[in-house]
LUMSEZA-86801 format. One record per residue (C-alpha): x, y, z; residue in one letter. Coordinates in nm, 4 decimals. Last residue first. Layout:
[[X Y Z] "a"]
...
//
This chain:
[[1.7871 -1.2114 0.6271] "e"]
[[1.6247 -0.9369 0.8034] "f"]
[[1.7491 -0.6934 1.0643] "t"]
[[1.5038 -0.5721 1.3234] "r"]
[[1.3177 -0.2630 1.3427] "a"]
[[1.1211 -0.3897 1.6416] "d"]
[[1.4202 -0.3063 1.8802] "d"]
[[1.3439 0.0428 1.7508] "s"]
[[1.5660 0.2574 1.5507] "l"]
[[1.7142 0.5450 1.7663] "a"]
[[1.8870 0.7815 1.4872] "l"]
[[2.2305 0.9250 1.4497] "t"]
[[2.2669 1.1859 1.1994] "v"]
[[2.5778 1.3157 0.9743] "s"]
[[2.4999 1.6245 0.7850] "g"]
[[2.1807 1.7476 0.6513] "v"]
[[2.0035 1.3951 0.6275] "p"]
[[1.7243 1.2884 0.4219] "k"]
[[1.3742 1.2578 0.5448] "a"]
[[1.0329 1.1716 0.3695] "c"]
[[1.0118 0.7785 0.5087] "c"]
[[1.1997 0.8259 0.8324] "l"]
[[0.9421 1.0342 0.9898] "l"]
[[1.1590 1.1860 1.2657] "v"]
[[1.1642 1.2574 1.6511] "t"]
[[1.3660 1.4581 1.8957] "g"]
[[1.0978 1.7307 1.8492] "e"]
[[0.7405 1.5619 1.8183] "s"]
[[0.6779 1.5020 1.4231] "p"]
[[0.4997 1.7152 1.1735] "p"]
[[0.1466 1.5594 1.0956] "e"]
[[0.0666 1.5909 0.6811] "l"]
[[0.4339 1.5777 0.7005] "p"]
[[0.6012 1.8260 0.4122] "e"]
[[0.7525 1.5787 0.1357] "e"]
[[1.0995 1.6001 0.0670] "t"]
[[1.1748 1.6371 0.4654] "y"]
[[1.5220 1.7785 0.5647] "e"]
[[1.7318 1.6235 0.8865] "v"]
[[1.9292 1.7530 1.1150] "k"]
[[2.1696 1.5665 1.3849] "g"]
[[2.1454 1.3622 1.7003] "d"]
[[1.9086 1.1458 1.8947] "i"]
[[1.6392 1.1553 1.6416] "l"]
[[1.3911 0.9080 1.7563] "g"]
[[1.1718 0.7475 1.5011] "t"]
[[0.8185 0.8346 1.3120] "v"]
[[0.7773 0.5700 1.0630] "c"]
[[0.4063 0.5061 1.1385] "t"]
[[0.3448 0.8933 1.0977] "n"]
[[0.0636 0.8136 0.8562] "c"]
[[0.1307 1.0878 0.5619] "i"]
[[0.5053 1.1245 0.5118] "g"]
[[0.5001 0.9881 0.1940] "i"]
[[0.6321 0.6173 0.2431] "r"]
[[0.2349 0.5458 0.3471] "c"]
[[0.2662 0.2403 0.5592] "s"]
[[0.6075 0.1885 0.7743] "f"]
[[0.7572 -0.0068 1.0481] "a"]
[[1.1286 -0.0247 1.0234] "p"]
[[1.2784 -0.3323 0.8756] "e"]
[[1.6463 -0.3113 0.8584] "y"]
[[1.9054 -0.4479 0.6484] "g"]
[[2.0870 -0.1943 0.4982] "h"]
[[1.9120 -0.1003 0.1951] "k"]
[[1.5852 -0.0895 0.4260] "e"]
[[1.7595 0.1682 0.6542] "a"]
[[1.8690 0.3849 0.3363] "f"]
[[1.5242 0.3549 0.2167] "e"]
[[1.3740 0.4552 0.5376] "l"]
[[1.6337 0.7430 0.5632] "l"]
[[1.4757 0.8739 0.2048] "s"]
[[1.5191 0.8647 -0.1571] "g"]
[[1.8505 0.6953 -0.1544] "c"]
[[2.0829 0.7974 -0.4210] "a"]
[[2.2600 1.0287 -0.1714] "a"]
[[2.3928 0.7114 -0.0069] "d"]
[[2.5213 0.8345 0.3489] "w"]
[[2.8055 0.6244 0.4929] "a"]
[[2.7313 0.3807 0.7857] "v"]
[[2.8482 0.5072 1.1736] "p"]
[[2.8943 0.2034 1.3462] "e"]
[[2.5996 0.1357 1.6204] "a"]
[[2.6037 0.2242 1.9734] "q"]
[[2.3677 0.5151 1.9243] "p"]
[[2.1376 0.3064 1.6624] "r"]
[[2.0981 0.3527 1.3272] "f"]
[[2.3836 0.5570 1.2867] "r"]
[[2.4146 0.7532 0.9853] "i"]
[[2.6837 0.9307 0.7942] "t"]
[[2.7770 1.2176 0.5838] "t"]
[[3.1252 1.2298 0.4598] "v"]
[[3.4874 1.2756 0.5565] "t"]
[[3.5426 1.1275 0.9325] "a"]
[[3.2923 0.8601 0.9330] "a"]
[[3.4303 0.7274 0.5871] "a"]
[[3.7435 0.6843 0.7693] "e"]
[[3.5817 0.5108 1.0743] "q"]
[[3.3645 0.2660 0.8544] "i"]
[[3.6789 0.1715 0.6479] "v"]
[[3.8844 0.1144 0.9607] "e"]
[[3.5989 -0.0995 1.1011] "r"]
[[3.5728 -0.3563 0.8084] "s"]
[[3.2147 -0.3757 0.6232] "q"]
[[3.1310 -0.7294 0.6778] "a"]
[[2.9053 -0.6773 0.9939] "s"]
[[2.6948 -0.4811 0.7574] "l"]
[[2.5582 -0.7715 0.5940] "p"]
[[2.5554 -0.7721 0.2427] "e"]
[[2.2112 -0.7503 0.0973] "e"]
[[2.1610 -0.9782 -0.2222] "v"]
[[1.8935 -0.8923 -0.4735] "a"]
[[1.9073 -1.1580 -0.7217] "d"]
[[1.5020 -1.2541 -0.7248] "e"]
[[1.4217 -0.8667 -0.6732] "e"]
[[1.0798 -0.8229 -0.4677] "l"]
[[1.2912 -0.8184 -0.1571] "v"]
[[1.4557 -0.5209 -0.2369] "t"]
[[1.1224 -0.3119 -0.2392] "a"]
[[1.1262 -0.3497 0.1666] "p"]
[[0.7683 -0.3993 0.2480] "g"]
[[0.4206 -0.2565 0.2146] "f"]
[[0.3898 -0.3320 -0.1770] "f"]
[[0.1877 -0.1247 -0.4343] "e"]
[[0.3445 -0.1913 -0.7813] "y"]
[[0.4231 -0.1091 -1.1107] "h"]
[[0.5992 -0.3493 -1.3510] "i"]
[[0.6759 -0.1956 -1.6688] "r"]
[[0.9842 -0.0718 -1.5531] "e"]
[[1.1366 -0.4336 -1.4742] "r"]
[[1.1037 -0.5515 -1.7967] "a"]
[[0.8781 -0.8251 -1.8572] "i"]
[[1.0230 -1.1502 -1.9918] "g"]
[[0.8284 -1.4139 -1.8824] "l"]
[[1.0456 -1.4844 -1.6109] "s"]
[[1.0243 -1.1695 -1.4879] "r"]
[[0.6293 -1.1808 -1.4567] "l"]
[[0.6742 -1.5245 -1.2462] "l"]
[[0.9501 -1.3299 -0.9935] "k"]
[[0.7156 -1.0791 -0.9486] "w"]
[[0.4533 -1.2918 -0.8920] "s"]
[[0.6005 -1.5100 -0.6361] "s"]
[[0.7562 -1.1785 -0.4388] "q"]
[[0.4040 -1.0036 -0.4415] "m"]
[[0.1939 -1.2884 -0.3525] "f"]
[[0.4278 -1.3539 -0.0700] "a"]
[[0.4359 -0.9928 0.0653] "p"]
[[0.0637 -0.9531 0.0493] "p"]
[[-0.1253 -0.8068 -0.2900] "g"]
[[-0.0902 -0.5503 -0.5699] "c"]
[[0.0536 -0.5717 -0.8907] "l"]
[[-0.0222 -0.2951 -1.1831] "y"]
[[0.1741 -0.4287 -1.5162] "v"]
[[0.2176 -0.2605 -1.8895] "e"]
[[0.2910 -0.5571 -2.1157] "y"]
[[0.4853 -0.5604 -2.4392] "d"]
[[0.3278 -0.8829 -2.6259] "d"]
[[0.3357 -1.2504 -2.6100] "l"]
[[0.0072 -1.3788 -2.5692] "p"]
[[-0.1172 -1.3486 -2.1731] "l"]
[[-0.3610 -1.6267 -2.0556] "l"]
[[-0.1928 -1.9682 -2.1144] "s"]
[[0.1748 -1.8282 -2.0134] "q"]
[[0.0245 -1.6828 -1.6929] "l"]
[[-0.1267 -2.0372 -1.6329] "t"]
[[0.1930 -2.2256 -1.6536] "d"]
[[0.3669 -1.9654 -1.4814] "k"]
[[0.2256 -2.0524 -1.1780] "s"]
[[-0.0582 -1.8831 -1.0033] "i"]
[[-0.1307 -2.0450 -0.7046] "l"]
[[-0.3942 -2.3988 -0.5941] "g"]
[[-0.6774 -2.3841 -0.8445] "e"]
[[-0.7722 -2.2161 -1.1487] "s"]
[[-1.0677 -2.0540 -1.3384] "d"]
[[-1.2919 -2.0001 -1.0162] "f"]
[[-1.6583 -1.9376 -0.9084] "n"]
[[-1.7617 -2.3000 -1.0806] "k"]
[[-2.0502 -2.3010 -0.8855] "l"]
[[-2.0520 -2.6398 -0.7988] "v"]
[[-1.6760 -2.6207 -0.7760] "r"]
[[-1.7183 -2.3002 -0.5366] "d"]
[[-1.9670 -2.4729 -0.3165] "e"]
[[-1.7062 -2.7433 -0.2362] "a"]
[[-1.4824 -2.4964 -0.1416] "s"]
[[-1.1988 -2.3844 -0.3155] "p"]
[[-0.8548 -2.3560 -0.1610] "l"]
[[-0.6095 -2.1866 -0.3471] "r"]
[[-0.8583 -1.9769 -0.5755] "y"]
[[-0.7107 -1.8333 -0.9057] "c"]
[[-0.9783 -1.5837 -1.0801] "f"]
[[-0.9202 -1.5234 -1.4369] "h"]
[[-1.0764 -1.2295 -1.6305] "v"]
[[-1.0324 -1.0928 -1.9616] "r"]
[[-1.1235 -0.7419 -2.0910] "v"]
[[-1.1366 -0.6787 -2.4364] "n"]
[[-1.5239 -0.7576 -2.4717] "p"]
[[-1.5879 -0.4897 -2.2549] "h"]
[[-1.9636 -0.4766 -2.1198] "a"]
[[-1.9171 -0.8203 -1.9789] "a"]
[[-1.5602 -0.7240 -1.8401] "a"]
[[-1.6954 -0.4724 -1.6725] "v"]
[[-1.9851 -0.6503 -1.5267] "a"]
[[-1.7332 -0.9417 -1.4057] "e"]
[[-1.5327 -0.7291 -1.2160] "v"]
[[-1.8669 -0.5640 -1.0447] "e"]
[[-1.9943 -0.9395 -0.9841] "d"]
[[-1.6684 -1.0559 -0.8241] "r"]
[[-1.6018 -0.7440 -0.5851] "f"]
[[-1.4708 -0.9510 -0.3046] "a"]
[[-1.3589 -1.3018 -0.2776] "h"]
[[-1.3092 -1.4226 0.0932] "v"]
[[-1.5940 -1.6880 0.0627] "a"]
[[-1.5129 -1.7791 -0.2939] "g"]
[[-1.1849 -1.9008 -0.1935] "n"]
[[-0.8452 -1.8601 -0.0812] "e"]
[[-0.7285 -1.5430 -0.3216] "c"]
[[-0.5812 -1.4667 -0.6822] "a"]
[[-0.6753 -1.2121 -0.8978] "h"]
[[-0.6054 -1.1589 -1.2528] "i"]
[[-0.7938 -0.8896 -1.4295] "f"]
[[-0.6192 -0.9209 -1.7810] "h"]
[[-0.6816 -0.5556 -2.0249] "v"]
[[-0.6531 -0.6135 -2.3637] "r"]
[[-0.6741 -0.2341 -2.5603] "r"]
[[-0.9009 -0.1809 -2.8170] "a"]
[[-1.1860 0.0496 -2.6115] "h"]
[[-0.8417 0.2694 -2.5263] "a"]
[[-0.9190 0.5631 -2.7237] "g"]
[[-1.0486 0.7736 -2.4417] "d"]
[[-1.0228 0.6284 -2.1372] "m"]
[[-1.2940 0.4855 -1.9556] "a"]
[[-1.2106 0.1509 -1.9880] "r"]
[[-0.8712 0.1804 -1.7827] "l"]
[[-1.0236 0.4048 -1.5178] "c"]
[[-1.2758 0.1408 -1.4069] "h"]
[[-0.9905 -0.1421 -1.4026] "l"]
[[-0.7802 0.1424 -1.1873] "m"]
[[-1.0126 0.1478 -0.9492] "s"]
[[-1.0543 -0.2291 -0.9202] "v"]
[[-0.6677 -0.2378 -0.9272] "l"]
[[-0.7020 -0.0208 -0.6130] "p"]
[[-0.9006 -0.2852 -0.4243] "t"]
[[-0.7447 -0.5939 -0.5433] "l"]
[[-0.4787 -0.5855 -0.2830] "g"]
[[-0.7513 -0.7410 -0.0498] "v"]
[[-0.6126 -1.0980 -0.1450] "g"]
[[-0.3913 -1.1116 -0.4453] "g"]
[[-0.3766 -0.8979 -0.7180] "s"]
[[-0.2646 -0.8707 -1.1104] "m"]
[[-0.4100 -0.5938 -1.3195] "l"]
[[-0.2398 -0.6597 -1.6483] "i"]
[[-0.2232 -0.4023 -1.9396] "v"]
[[-0.1962 -0.3984 -2.2678] "p"]
[[-0.0196 -0.1025 -2.4925] "r"]
[[-0.2183 0.1389 -2.6501] "a"]
[[-0.3880 0.3809 -2.4090] "v"]
[[-0.0783 0.5049 -2.2509] "d"]
[[-0.1940 0.7587 -1.9452] "d"]
[[-0.0451 0.5451 -1.6695] "g"]
[[-0.2781 0.4120 -1.4019] "c"]
[[-0.1566 0.5058 -1.0585] "v"]
[[0.0801 0.4126 -0.8006] "f"]
[[0.2009 0.7463 -0.7002] "a"]
[[-0.0071 0.8186 -0.3802] "g"]
[[-0.2517 1.0612 -0.1874] "s"]
[[-0.6134 1.1544 -0.1966] "p"]
[[-0.5748 1.2697 0.0749] "g"]
[[-0.6681 1.3348 0.4519] "a"]
[[-1.0008 1.1594 0.5801] "l"]
[[-1.2102 1.1932 0.9445] "e"]
[[-1.4885 0.9739 0.9527] "l"]
[[-1.8507 1.0254 1.0357] "e"]
[[-2.1294 0.7938 1.1027] "d"]
[[-2.4555 0.7804 0.9100] "g"]
[[-2.4537 0.4315 0.7957] "v"]
[[-2.1991 0.2435 1.0200] "h"]
[[-1.8365 0.2505 1.2043] "v"]
[[-1.7991 0.0734 1.4821] "h"]
[[-1.7406 -0.2894 1.4682] "q"]
[[-1.5970 -0.3305 1.1064] "h"]
[[-1.4109 0.0209 1.1310] "l"]
[[-1.2735 -0.0424 1.4911] "y"]
[[-1.1615 -0.4222 1.3654] "s"]
[[-0.9731 -0.2613 1.0687] "s"]
[[-0.8382 -0.0015 1.2727] "g"]
[[-0.6779 -0.2002 1.5442] "r"]
[[-0.5720 -0.4723 1.3383] "g"]
[[-0.6245 -0.7849 1.5675] "a"]
[[-0.3290 -0.9062 1.7510] "p"]
[[-0.0380 -1.1419 1.6105] "v"]
[[0.0652 -1.4755 1.7801] "a"]
[[-0.2630 -1.5772 1.9295] "a"]
[[-0.3948 -1.5031 1.6033] "s"]
[[-0.5201 -1.1842 1.4448] "g"]
[[-0.8846 -1.1030 1.2636] "a"]
[[-0.7198 -0.8413 1.0041] "e"]
[[-1.0532 -0.7009 0.9011] "r"]
[[-1.0383 -0.5984 0.5092] "k"]
[[-1.1091 -0.2393 0.4403] "v"]
[[-1.2668 -0.1160 0.1068] "s"]
[[-1.2630 0.2254 0.0671] "i"]
[[-1.5216 0.4290 -0.1599] "r"]
[[-1.5590 0.7483 -0.2662] "w"]
[[-1.8788 0.9786 -0.3462] "r"]
[[-2.0562 1.1977 -0.5915] "t"]
[[-1.7803 1.2355 -0.8552] "r"]
[[-1.7745 0.8751 -1.0029] "d"]
[[-1.5318 0.8882 -1.2464] "a"]
[[-1.2433 0.7662 -1.0172] "p"]
[[-1.4531 0.4595 -1.0276] "d"]
[[-1.4445 0.3093 -0.6229] "g"]
[[-1.1858 0.1407 -0.4696] "s"]
[[-0.9492 0.4030 -0.2816] "l"]
[[-0.6880 0.2661 -0.0948] "s"]
[[-0.6656 0.2704 0.2618] "y"]
[[-0.4614 0.4396 0.4859] "t"]
[[-0.4455 0.4488 0.8717] "r"]
[[-0.3999 0.6613 1.1617] "l"]
[[-0.5103 0.6343 1.4932] "l"]
[[-0.5866 0.8491 1.7471] "r"]
[[-0.6135 0.8692 2.1105] "e"]
[[-0.7042 1.1875 2.3390] "g"]
[[-1.0612 0.9993 2.4023] "p"]
[[-1.0390 0.6652 2.2699] "s"]
[[-1.0011 0.4791 1.9229] "l"]
[[-1.0685 0.8210 1.7441] "p"]
[[-0.9741 0.6969 1.3921] "l"]
[[-0.8335 0.9042 1.1639] "r"]
[[-0.8039 0.7966 0.7654] "v"]
[[-0.5535 0.8734 0.5248] "t"]
[[-0.6492 0.8116 0.1720] "v"]
[[-0.5107 0.5938 -0.1061] "f"]
[[-0.4861 0.6374 -0.4631] "q"]
[[-0.4786 0.3561 -0.7319] "g"]
[[-0.7057 0.5532 -0.9660] "a"]
[[-0.6636 0.8996 -0.9604] "a"]
[[-0.8709 1.1313 -0.7135] "f"]
[[-1.0497 1.4058 -0.7900] "p"]
[[-1.1675 1.6234 -0.4849] "t"]
[[-1.5129 1.5662 -0.3612] "l"]
[[-1.7199 1.9114 -0.3832] "a"]
[[-1.8710 2.0811 -0.0824] "e"]
[[-2.1543 1.9182 0.1169] "g"]
[[-2.0124 1.9953 0.4311] "d"]
[[-1.9950 1.6279 0.5466] "s"]
[[-1.8130 1.5349 0.2471] "p"]
[[-1.9320 1.2084 0.1239] "v"]
[[-1.8358 0.8318 0.1542] "l"]
[[-1.9446 0.4965 0.0556] "d"]
[[-1.7720 0.2127 0.2933] "f"]
[[-1.7101 -0.1131 0.1974] "s"]
[[-1.6003 -0.4371 0.3973] "v"]
[[-1.3809 -0.6919 0.3689] "i"]
[[-1.3922 -1.0254 0.5366] "s"]
[[-1.6562 -1.2483 0.4503] "a"]
[[-1.6862 -1.0780 0.1360] "s"]
[[-1.8056 -0.7255 -0.0068] "e"]
[[-2.0202 -0.6464 0.3082] "q"]
[[-2.1666 -0.2929 0.2212] "t"]
[[-2.1678 0.0244 0.4108] "r"]
[[-2.3545 0.3320 0.2407] "r"]
[[-2.3741 0.6878 0.2975] "t"]
[[-2.1056 0.7431 0.5550] "v"]
[[-2.0542 1.0913 0.6387] "r"]
[[-1.6983 1.2720 0.5482] "f"]
[[-1.5078 1.5094 0.7649] "r"]
[[-1.1985 1.6933 0.5976] "r"]
[[-0.8426 1.6187 0.7237] "f"]
[[-0.5751 1.8532 0.6247] "g"]
[[-0.5915 2.0471 0.9259] "p"]
[[-0.7832 1.8669 1.1810] "a"]
[[-1.1137 1.8003 1.0913] "a"]
[[-1.4478 1.9666 1.2476] "r"]
[[-1.7384 1.9222 1.4695] "s"]
[[-1.6195 1.6803 1.7313] "a"]
[[-1.3176 1.9133 1.7673] "s"]
[[-0.9651 1.6915 1.7878] "l"]
[[-0.8169 1.6562 2.1351] "a"]
[[-0.4984 1.8801 2.1943] "a"]
[[-0.3640 1.5715 2.3868] "p"]
[[-0.3542 1.3797 2.0172] "d"]
[[-0.1544 1.0211 2.1071] "d"]
[[-0.0685 0.8382 1.7467] "m"]
[[-0.0840 0.4669 1.7614] "v"]
[[0.1713 0.3185 1.5512] "r"]
[[0.1929 0.0504 1.2844] "m"]
//
């Protein structure tokens, strides 16, 4: 994640272009680590409708002249046109990893009556409009926030009252389990909603109160016991390890790739159990040099060998991931500026207009394609992965 400097200093009375000011009307401690913020427009105007699963970008004033952009899923009911709700897990950090700056600021400094600047809603991880096919909403940790919104949406669809919805959530224990009551209330009102909670390390209190349905990690046996054979639509969201294991489990049950929709902050290829990236070093220097002379090429760093651009890639970020790099990113649609990277040579075009255009000599990898050969300056942090 990258902190954005803003020497122009945003006006305290109004949001920057693309942003609106919102007032916090309610703050709710959903679990030991997650806090929800109910938000209404400060100007009293109507809210922009959002699709279940979408997110907003929050611009946080960490200090004079410094603004931090973070994206958070909208966790509320899309049918509620009176407020938006974001739910933020505080990333406490450790000796090796610093605490999350955005989540720490929100947890420590934002209270009822305070104002925040938001842009959006955005994002393509949304509910489909098919009302017949059964649905699996499968989440790990704070990944349940967009799926809670989807749960409300699915039950409100015309003609969907007979459709089965399986809400499967995994977390450490009851202390960090958010939205239990809300999810169970929806299930109680709609008999076709089936809920399953899996705690990895349940506490003694969890055992007494019977707060969970299974213990440890979600397994193939667990899913087979919950899910009758059917043609499911799946929505999947959670941390990387959960996503990888869940993807493999769902595929092992015969669920087609195109039926599994996901929100995942990492290279999508790591979800594929059979994805094997060929190391760049395996390509011969002769082939590389020949390609450089005839086709559009990308150098990830000035001293790196040029690589032939693949027009099937949707962006430079996707292309970098395909070749084993891990550039920092968050939104993937030109909103958060996390993926800003030095542009040493060449030109790009944007498939999505950036919310805040990057400075001269830089490029947003997530929404840019090359116009001719390009040389980038990927940071040392954008290391190759195994």
